[in-house]
PDB file as gemmi writes it, atoms N, CA and C in Angstrom:
CRYST1    1.000    1.000    1.000  90.00  90.00  90.00 P 1                      
ATOM      1  N   MET A   1     -17.673 -12.232 -39.611  1.00  0.00           N  
ATOM      2  CA  MET A   1     -17.459 -11.487 -40.490  1.00  0.00           C  
ATOM      3  C   MET A   1     -17.101 -11.089 -41.690  1.00  0.00           C  
ATOM      4  N   SER A   2     -17.203 -12.329 -42.965  1.00  0.00           N  
ATOM      5  CA  SER A   2     -17.434 -12.605 -43.455  1.00  0.00           C  
ATOM      6  C   SER A   2     -18.793 -12.568 -44.044  1.00  0.00           C  
ATOM      7  N   LYS A   3     -19.755 -12.724 -43.717  1.00  0.00           N  
ATOM      8  CA  LYS A   3     -20.898 -12.924 -44.807  1.00  0.00           C  
ATOM      9  C   LYS A   3     -21.180 -10.959 -44.407  1.00  0.00           C  
ATOM     10  N   ASN A   4     -20.619 -10.563 -43.135  1.00  0.00           N  
ATOM     11  CA  ASN A   4     -21.092  -8.989 -43.669  1.00  0.00           C  
ATOM     12  C   ASN A   4     -20.241  -8.436 -44.432  1.00  0.00           C  
ATOM     13  N   ARG A   5     -19.013  -9.072 -44.783  1.00  0.00           N  
ATOM     14  CA  ARG A   5     -18.061  -8.216 -46.048  1.00  0.00           C  
ATOM     15  C   ARG A   5     -19.057  -9.099 -47.994  1.00  0.00           C  
ATOM     16  N   ASP A   6     -19.033 -10.056 -47.392  1.00  0.00           N  
ATOM     17  CA  ASP A   6     -20.347 -10.722 -48.568  1.00  0.00           C  
ATOM     18  C   ASP A   6     -21.296  -9.935 -49.234  1.00  0.00           C  
ATOM     19  N   SER A   7     -22.302  -9.838 -47.817  1.00  0.00           N  
ATOM     20  CA  SER A   7     -23.400  -9.077 -48.229  1.00  0.00           C  
ATOM     21  C   SER A   7     -22.930  -7.634 -48.377  1.00  0.00           C  
ATOM     22  N   ASN A   8     -22.516  -7.148 -48.186  1.00  0.00           N  
ATOM     23  CA  ASN A   8     -22.087  -5.264 -48.409  1.00  0.00           C  
ATOM     24  C   ASN A   8     -21.422  -5.393 -50.111  1.00  0.00           C  
ATOM     25  N   ASP A   9     -20.527  -6.361 -50.081  1.00  0.00           N  
ATOM     26  CA  ASP A   9     -19.913  -6.445 -51.557  1.00  0.00           C  
ATOM     27  C   ASP A   9     -20.972  -6.721 -52.447  1.00  0.00           C  
ATOM     28  N   LYS A  10     -22.478  -7.827 -52.161  1.00  0.00           N  
ATOM     29  CA  LYS A  10     -23.312  -7.435 -53.117  1.00  0.00           C  
ATOM     30  C   LYS A  10     -24.187  -6.440 -53.058  1.00  0.00           C  
ATOM     31  N   ASN A  11     -24.224  -5.389 -51.969  1.00  0.00           N  
ATOM     32  CA  ASN A  11     -25.149  -4.460 -51.948  1.00  0.00           C  
ATOM     33  C   ASN A  11     -24.189  -3.654 -53.050  1.00  0.00           C  
ATOM     34  N   LYS A  12     -22.772  -3.685 -52.619  1.00  0.00           N  
ATOM     35  CA  LYS A  12     -22.456  -1.988 -53.698  1.00  0.00           C  
ATOM     36  C   LYS A  12     -22.301  -3.356 -54.951  1.00  0.00           C  
ATOM     37  N   SER A  13     -22.658  -4.095 -55.119  1.00  0.00           N  
ATOM     38  CA  SER A  13     -23.151  -4.500 -56.601  1.00  0.00           C  
ATOM     39  C   SER A  13     -24.320  -4.383 -57.061  1.00  0.00           C  
ATOM     40  N   LYS A  14     -25.276  -4.518 -56.518  1.00  0.00           N  
ATOM     41  CA  LYS A  14     -25.856  -3.739 -56.676  1.00  0.00           C  
ATOM     42  C   LYS A  14     -26.877  -2.560 -56.903  1.00  0.00           C  
ATOM     43  N   GLN A  15     -25.666  -1.944 -56.357  1.00  0.00           N  
ATOM     44  CA  GLN A  15     -26.176  -0.101 -56.851  1.00  0.00           C  
ATOM     45  C   GLN A  15     -25.361  -0.090 -57.655  1.00  0.00           C  
ATOM     46  N   ASN A  16     -23.998  -0.283 -58.053  1.00  0.00           N  
ATOM     47  CA  ASN A  16     -23.553  -0.218 -59.470  1.00  0.00           C  
ATOM     48  C   ASN A  16     -23.952  -0.945 -61.233  1.00  0.00           C  
ATOM     49  N   TYR A  17     -24.779  -1.838 -60.291  1.00  0.00           N  
ATOM     50  CA  TYR A  17     -26.065  -1.894 -61.321  1.00  0.00           C  
ATOM     51  C   TYR A  17     -27.023  -1.513 -61.758  1.00  0.00           C  
ATOM     52  N   MET A  18     -27.734  -1.111 -61.003  1.00  0.00           N  
ATOM     53  CA  MET A  18     -28.391  -0.417 -60.955  1.00  0.00           C  
ATOM     54  C   MET A  18     -28.054   1.418 -61.686  1.00  0.00           C  
ATOM     55  N   ARG A  19     -27.598   1.935 -61.271  1.00  0.00           N  
ATOM     56  CA  ARG A  19     -27.139   3.082 -61.297  1.00  0.00           C  
ATOM     57  C   ARG A  19     -26.297   3.436 -63.228  1.00  0.00           C  
ATOM     58  N   TYR A  20     -25.983   1.662 -63.309  1.00  0.00           N  
ATOM     59  CA  TYR A  20     -25.996   1.377 -64.608  1.00  0.00           C  
ATOM     60  C   TYR A  20     -27.573   1.681 -65.842  1.00  0.00           C  
ATOM     61  N   VAL A  21     -27.761   0.798 -65.194  1.00  0.00           N  
ATOM     62  CA  VAL A  21     -29.439   0.191 -65.718  1.00  0.00           C  
ATOM     63  C   VAL A  21     -29.718   2.059 -65.748  1.00  0.00           C  
ATOM     64  N   GLY A  22     -30.004   2.640 -64.960  1.00  0.00           N  
ATOM     65  CA  GLY A  22     -30.051   3.829 -65.410  1.00  0.00           C  
ATOM     66  C   GLY A  22     -29.890   5.143 -66.000  1.00  0.00           C  
ATOM     67  N   VAL A  23     -28.039   4.931 -65.961  1.00  0.00           N  
ATOM     68  CA  VAL A  23     -28.058   5.826 -67.402  1.00  0.00           C  
ATOM     69  C   VAL A  23     -28.191   5.305 -68.801  1.00  0.00           C  
ATOM     70  N   SER A  24     -28.176   3.788 -68.681  1.00  0.00           N  
ATOM     71  CA  SER A  24     -28.664   3.196 -70.104  1.00  0.00           C  
ATOM     72  C   SER A  24     -29.987   3.463 -70.587  1.00  0.00           C  
ATOM     73  N   THR A  25     -31.014   4.028 -69.331  1.00  0.00           N  
ATOM     74  CA  THR A  25     -31.922   4.097 -70.112  1.00  0.00           C  
ATOM     75  C   THR A  25     -32.129   5.367 -70.438  1.00  0.00           C  
ATOM     76  N   GLN A  26     -31.349   6.632 -69.762  1.00  0.00           N  
ATOM     77  CA  GLN A  26     -31.792   7.635 -70.110  1.00  0.00           C  
ATOM     78  C   GLN A  26     -30.922   8.043 -71.297  1.00  0.00           C  
ATOM     79  N   LEU A  27     -29.849   7.366 -71.757  1.00  0.00           N  
ATOM     80  CA  LEU A  27     -29.490   6.994 -73.056  1.00  0.00           C  
ATOM     81  C   LEU A  27     -30.114   6.267 -73.741  1.00  0.00           C  
ATOM     82  N   VAL A  28     -30.918   5.643 -74.743  1.00  0.00           N  
ATOM     83  CA  VAL A  28     -32.255   5.173 -75.065  1.00  0.00           C  
ATOM     84  C   VAL A  28     -33.482   6.300 -75.148  1.00  0.00           C  
ATOM     85  N   ALA A  29     -33.782   6.570 -73.689  1.00  0.00           N  
ATOM     86  CA  ALA A  29     -35.082   7.975 -73.526  1.00  0.00           C  
ATOM     87  C   ALA A  29     -34.471   8.968 -74.279  1.00  0.00           C  
ATOM     88  N   ILE A  30     -33.439   9.407 -74.349  1.00  0.00           N  
ATOM     89  CA  ILE A  30     -32.427  10.859 -74.498  1.00  0.00           C  
ATOM     90  C   ILE A  30     -32.640  10.526 -76.578  1.00  0.00           C  
ATOM     91  N   SER A  31     -31.790   9.759 -76.425  1.00  0.00           N  
ATOM     92  CA  SER A  31     -31.929   9.552 -77.658  1.00  0.00           C  
ATOM     93  C   SER A  31     -32.901   8.707 -78.345  1.00  0.00           C  
ATOM     94  N   GLY A  32     -34.781   8.789 -78.294  1.00  0.00           N  
ATOM     95  CA  GLY A  32     -35.768   8.306 -78.984  1.00  0.00           C  
ATOM     96  C   GLY A  32     -35.918   9.470 -78.638  1.00  0.00           C  
ATOM     97  N   PHE A  33     -35.826  10.798 -78.091  1.00  0.00           N  
ATOM     98  CA  PHE A  33     -36.830  12.553 -77.711  1.00  0.00           C  
ATOM     99  C   PHE A  33     -36.240  12.433 -78.845  1.00  0.00           C  
ATOM    100  N   GLY A  34     -34.907  12.564 -79.854  1.00  0.00           N  
ATOM    101  CA  GLY A  34     -33.623  13.416 -80.084  1.00  0.00           C  
ATOM    102  C   GLY A  34     -34.717  12.995 -81.620  1.00  0.00           C  
ATOM    103  N   ILE A  35     -35.157  11.742 -81.836  1.00  0.00           N  
ATOM    104  CA  ILE A  35     -35.513  11.426 -82.991  1.00  0.00           C  
ATOM    105  C   ILE A  35     -36.603  11.972 -83.032  1.00  0.00           C  
ATOM    106  N   TRP A  36     -37.449  11.781 -82.440  1.00  0.00           N  
ATOM    107  CA  TRP A  36     -38.984  12.567 -81.965  1.00  0.00           C  
ATOM    108  C   TRP A  36     -39.208  14.448 -82.317  1.00  0.00           C  
ATOM    109  N   LEU A  37     -38.025  14.537 -81.932  1.00  0.00           N  
ATOM    110  CA  LEU A  37     -37.555  16.086 -82.133  1.00  0.00           C  
ATOM    111  C   LEU A  37     -37.441  16.649 -83.307  1.00  0.00           C  
ATOM    112  N   GLY A  38     -36.076  15.507 -83.634  1.00  0.00           N  
ATOM    113  CA  GLY A  38     -35.884  15.177 -85.388  1.00  0.00           C  
ATOM    114  C   GLY A  38     -37.570  15.863 -86.370  1.00  0.00           C  
ATOM    115  N   ILE A  39     -37.717  14.588 -86.487  1.00  0.00           N  
ATOM    116  CA  ILE A  39     -39.367  14.282 -87.220  1.00  0.00           C  
ATOM    117  C   ILE A  39     -39.935  15.583 -87.065  1.00  0.00           C  
ATOM    118  N   TRP A  40     -40.510  16.211 -85.977  1.00  0.00           N  
ATOM    119  CA  TRP A  40     -41.105  17.213 -85.811  1.00  0.00           C  
ATOM    120  C   TRP A  40     -40.705  18.302 -85.905  1.00  0.00           C  
ATOM    121  N   LEU A  41     -39.100  18.653 -86.325  1.00  0.00           N  
ATOM    122  CA  LEU A  41     -38.856  19.816 -86.406  1.00  0.00           C  
ATOM    123  C   LEU A  41     -39.273  19.418 -88.465  1.00  0.00           C  
ATOM    124  N   ASP A  42     -39.174  18.422 -88.413  1.00  0.00           N  
ATOM    125  CA  ASP A  42     -38.465  18.514 -89.923  1.00  0.00           C  
ATOM    126  C   ASP A  42     -39.906  18.890 -90.829  1.00  0.00           C  
ATOM    127  N   LYS A  43     -40.961  18.138 -90.167  1.00  0.00           N  
ATOM    128  CA  LYS A  43     -41.818  18.849 -90.494  1.00  0.00           C  
ATOM    129  C   LYS A  43     -42.843  20.019 -90.569  1.00  0.00           C  
ATOM    130  N   GLN A  44     -42.122  20.136 -89.774  1.00  0.00           N  
ATOM    131  CA  GLN A  44     -43.080  22.024 -88.572  1.00  0.00           C  
ATOM    132  C   GLN A  44     -41.989  22.776 -90.615  1.00  0.00           C  
ATOM    133  N   ILE A  45     -40.731  22.478 -89.965  1.00  0.00           N  
ATOM    134  CA  ILE A  45     -40.083  23.651 -90.908  1.00  0.00           C  
ATOM    135  C   ILE A  45     -39.594  23.232 -92.948  1.00  0.00           C  
ATOM    136  N   GLY A  46     -39.865  22.091 -93.391  1.00  0.00           N  
ATOM    137  CA  GLY A  46     -40.082  21.506 -94.352  1.00  0.00           C  
ATOM    138  C   GLY A  46     -38.744  20.740 -95.013  1.00  0.00           C  
ATOM    139  N   TRP A  47     -37.671  20.812 -93.931  1.00  0.00           N  
ATOM    140  CA  TRP A  47     -35.986  20.206 -94.118  1.00  0.00           C  
ATOM    141  C   TRP A  47     -36.207  18.549 -94.600  1.00  0.00           C  
ATOM    142  N   THR A  48     -36.785  18.150 -95.239  1.00  0.00           N  
ATOM    143  CA  THR A  48     -36.787  16.739 -94.433  1.00  0.00           C  
ATOM    144  C   THR A  48     -35.807  15.624 -94.066  1.00  0.00           C  
ATOM    145  N   PRO A  49     -34.880  14.928 -94.328  1.00  0.00           N  
ATOM    146  CA  PRO A  49     -33.238  14.914 -93.664  1.00  0.00           C  
ATOM    147  C   PRO A  49     -32.822  15.527 -92.563  1.00  0.00           C  
ATOM    148  N   LEU A  50     -32.875  16.790 -92.795  1.00  0.00           N  
ATOM    149  CA  LEU A  50     -31.854  17.685 -91.993  1.00  0.00           C  
ATOM    150  C   LEU A  50     -31.727  17.569 -90.617  1.00  0.00           C  
ATOM    151  N   PHE A  51     -32.836  17.967 -89.419  1.00  0.00           N  
ATOM    152  CA  PHE A  51     -33.104  17.895 -87.871  1.00  0.00           C  
ATOM    153  C   PHE A  51     -33.046  15.882 -88.392  1.00  0.00           C  
ATOM    154  N   LEU A  52     -33.906  14.875 -88.695  1.00  0.00           N  
ATOM    155  CA  LEU A  52     -33.738  13.666 -88.005  1.00  0.00           C  
ATOM    156  C   LEU A  52     -32.450  13.523 -88.155  1.00  0.00           C  
ATOM    157  N   ILE A  53     -31.655  13.899 -88.825  1.00  0.00           N  
ATOM    158  CA  ILE A  53     -29.544  13.580 -88.967  1.00  0.00           C  
ATOM    159  C   ILE A  53     -29.506  14.376 -87.462  1.00  0.00           C  
ATOM    160  N   LEU A  54     -29.932  14.818 -87.394  1.00  0.00           N  
ATOM    161  CA  LEU A  54     -28.639  16.480 -86.724  1.00  0.00           C  
ATOM    162  C   LEU A  54     -29.341  15.667 -84.889  1.00  0.00           C  
ATOM    163  N   CYS A  55     -30.653  16.182 -85.098  1.00  0.00           N  
ATOM    164  CA  CYS A  55     -30.891  16.102 -83.270  1.00  0.00           C  
ATOM    165  C   CYS A  55     -31.108  14.571 -82.545  1.00  0.00           C  
ATOM    166  N   PRO A  56     -30.863  13.502 -83.687  1.00  0.00           N  
ATOM    167  CA  PRO A  56     -30.019  12.276 -82.368  1.00  0.00           C  
ATOM    168  C   PRO A  56     -28.580  12.245 -82.453  1.00  0.00           C  
ATOM    169  N   VAL A  57     -28.243  12.910 -83.594  1.00  0.00           N  
ATOM    170  CA  VAL A  57     -26.800  12.888 -83.610  1.00  0.00           C  
ATOM    171  C   VAL A  57     -26.501  14.015 -82.102  1.00  0.00           C  
ATOM    172  N   LEU A  58     -26.888  14.737 -82.486  1.00  0.00           N  
ATOM    173  CA  LEU A  58     -26.310  15.877 -80.721  1.00  0.00           C  
ATOM    174  C   LEU A  58     -27.078  14.790 -79.775  1.00  0.00           C  
ATOM    175  N   ALA A  59     -28.723  14.627 -79.304  1.00  0.00           N  
ATOM    176  CA  ALA A  59     -28.870  14.118 -78.114  1.00  0.00           C  
ATOM    177  C   ALA A  59     -28.058  12.714 -77.642  1.00  0.00           C  
ATOM    178  N   ILE A  60     -27.810  11.848 -79.001  1.00  0.00           N  
ATOM    179  CA  ILE A  60     -26.653  10.523 -78.620  1.00  0.00           C  
ATOM    180  C   ILE A  60     -25.501  10.971 -77.953  1.00  0.00           C  
ATOM    181  N   THR A  61     -24.846  12.242 -78.325  1.00  0.00           N  
ATOM    182  CA  THR A  61     -23.908  12.705 -78.224  1.00  0.00           C  
ATOM    183  C   THR A  61     -23.476  13.659 -76.249  1.00  0.00           C  
ATOM    184  N   GLY A  62     -24.702  14.566 -76.136  1.00  0.00           N  
ATOM    185  CA  GLY A  62     -24.746  14.890 -75.018  1.00  0.00           C  
ATOM    186  C   GLY A  62     -25.270  13.398 -73.888  1.00  0.00           C  
ATOM    187  N   ALA A  63     -26.053  12.306 -74.064  1.00  0.00           N  
ATOM    188  CA  ALA A  63     -26.318  10.899 -73.621  1.00  0.00           C  
ATOM    189  C   ALA A  63     -24.809  10.670 -73.425  1.00  0.00           C  
ATOM    190  N   MET A  64     -23.953  10.251 -73.896  1.00  0.00           N  
ATOM    191  CA  MET A  64     -22.983   9.264 -74.225  1.00  0.00           C  
ATOM    192  C   MET A  64     -21.932  10.368 -73.080  1.00  0.00           C  
ATOM    193  N   TYR A  65     -22.045  11.632 -72.834  1.00  0.00           N  
ATOM    194  CA  TYR A  65     -20.960  12.671 -72.389  1.00  0.00           C  
ATOM    195  C   TYR A  65     -21.740  12.618 -70.833  1.00  0.00           C  
ATOM    196  N   ILE A  66     -23.001  11.861 -70.582  1.00  0.00           N  
ATOM    197  CA  ILE A  66     -23.669  11.571 -69.275  1.00  0.00           C  
ATOM    198  C   ILE A  66     -23.304  10.438 -69.025  1.00  0.00           C  
ATOM    199  N   PHE A  67     -23.071  10.112 -69.686  1.00  0.00           N  
ATOM    200  CA  PHE A  67     -22.340   7.934 -69.436  1.00  0.00           C  
ATOM    201  C   PHE A  67     -21.142   8.224 -69.456  1.00  0.00           C  
ATOM    202  N   ILE A  68     -20.379   8.589 -69.790  1.00  0.00           N  
ATOM    203  CA  ILE A  68     -18.537   9.415 -69.817  1.00  0.00           C  
ATOM    204  C   ILE A  68     -18.376   9.736 -68.640  1.00  0.00           C  
ATOM    205  N   LYS A  69     -19.284  10.595 -68.132  1.00  0.00           N  
ATOM    206  CA  LYS A  69     -18.742  11.516 -66.679  1.00  0.00           C  
ATOM    207  C   LYS A  69     -19.005  10.617 -65.491  1.00  0.00           C  
ATOM    208  N   SER A  70     -19.993  10.012 -66.041  1.00  0.00           N  
ATOM    209  CA  SER A  70     -20.664   9.112 -64.366  1.00  0.00           C  
ATOM    210  C   SER A  70     -19.734   7.944 -63.999  1.00  0.00           C  
ATOM    211  N   PHE A  71     -18.888   7.420 -65.591  1.00  0.00           N  
ATOM    212  CA  PHE A  71     -18.519   6.189 -65.917  1.00  0.00           C  
ATOM    213  C   PHE A  71     -17.110   6.638 -64.960  1.00  0.00           C  
ATOM    214  N   LEU A  72     -15.993   7.893 -65.505  1.00  0.00           N  
ATOM    215  CA  LEU A  72     -15.370   8.372 -64.778  1.00  0.00           C  
ATOM    216  C   LEU A  72     -15.235   8.607 -63.134  1.00  0.00           C  
ATOM    217  N   SER A  73     -16.547   8.929 -62.977  1.00  0.00           N  
ATOM    218  CA  SER A  73     -16.493   9.677 -61.214  1.00  0.00           C  
ATOM    219  C   SER A  73     -16.848   9.077 -60.549  1.00  0.00           C  
ATOM    220  N   ASP A  74     -17.320   6.866 -60.889  1.00  0.00           N  
ATOM    221  CA  ASP A  74     -17.605   6.238 -60.342  1.00  0.00           C  
ATOM    222  C   ASP A  74     -16.060   6.062 -59.996  1.00  0.00           C  
ATOM    223  N   HIS A  75     -15.149   5.459 -61.084  1.00  0.00           N  
ATOM    224  CA  HIS A  75     -13.805   5.765 -61.212  1.00  0.00           C  
ATOM    225  C   HIS A  75     -13.056   5.957 -60.238  1.00  0.00           C  
ATOM    226  N   SER A  76     -13.316   7.625 -59.823  1.00  0.00           N  
ATOM    227  CA  SER A  76     -12.945   8.561 -59.366  1.00  0.00           C  
ATOM    228  C   SER A  76     -12.736   7.871 -58.191  1.00  0.00           C  
ATOM    229  N   ASP A  77     -13.897   7.589 -57.819  1.00  0.00           N  
ATOM    230  CA  ASP A  77     -14.688   7.303 -56.227  1.00  0.00           C  
ATOM    231  C   ASP A  77     -13.461   6.513 -56.277  1.00  0.00           C  
ATOM    232  N   LYS A  78     -13.634   5.092 -56.315  1.00  0.00           N  
ATOM    233  CA  LYS A  78     -12.740   3.254 -56.138  1.00  0.00           C  
ATOM    234  C   LYS A  78     -11.456   4.175 -55.879  1.00  0.00           C  
ATOM    235  N   LYS A  79     -10.552   5.079 -56.657  1.00  0.00           N  
ATOM    236  CA  LYS A  79      -9.122   4.644 -56.339  1.00  0.00           C  
ATOM    237  C   LYS A  79      -8.976   5.784 -54.598  1.00  0.00           C  
ATOM    238  N   THR A  80      -9.521   6.845 -54.925  1.00  0.00           N  
ATOM    239  CA  THR A  80      -9.999   7.506 -52.985  1.00  0.00           C  
ATOM    240  C   THR A  80     -10.252   6.460 -51.359  1.00  0.00           C  
TER     241      THR A  80                                                      
END                                                                             
């Protein structure tokens, strides 16, 4: 019985680990896309630092929202 519980705990731990790896990968990808979009928009419009600053800030804000939402949903599941 103890081996079964240990196995289930390890599987849950791996699932939680993989979930956060996925969310952190999304954070990096969204941030990179924001930087690329800012550079591209600056080249198209000609307003050099505006979009390079604005797009990554908005992208990181959105990515952090996704991360916090995921984190809070994990903790609310554990309480019930």
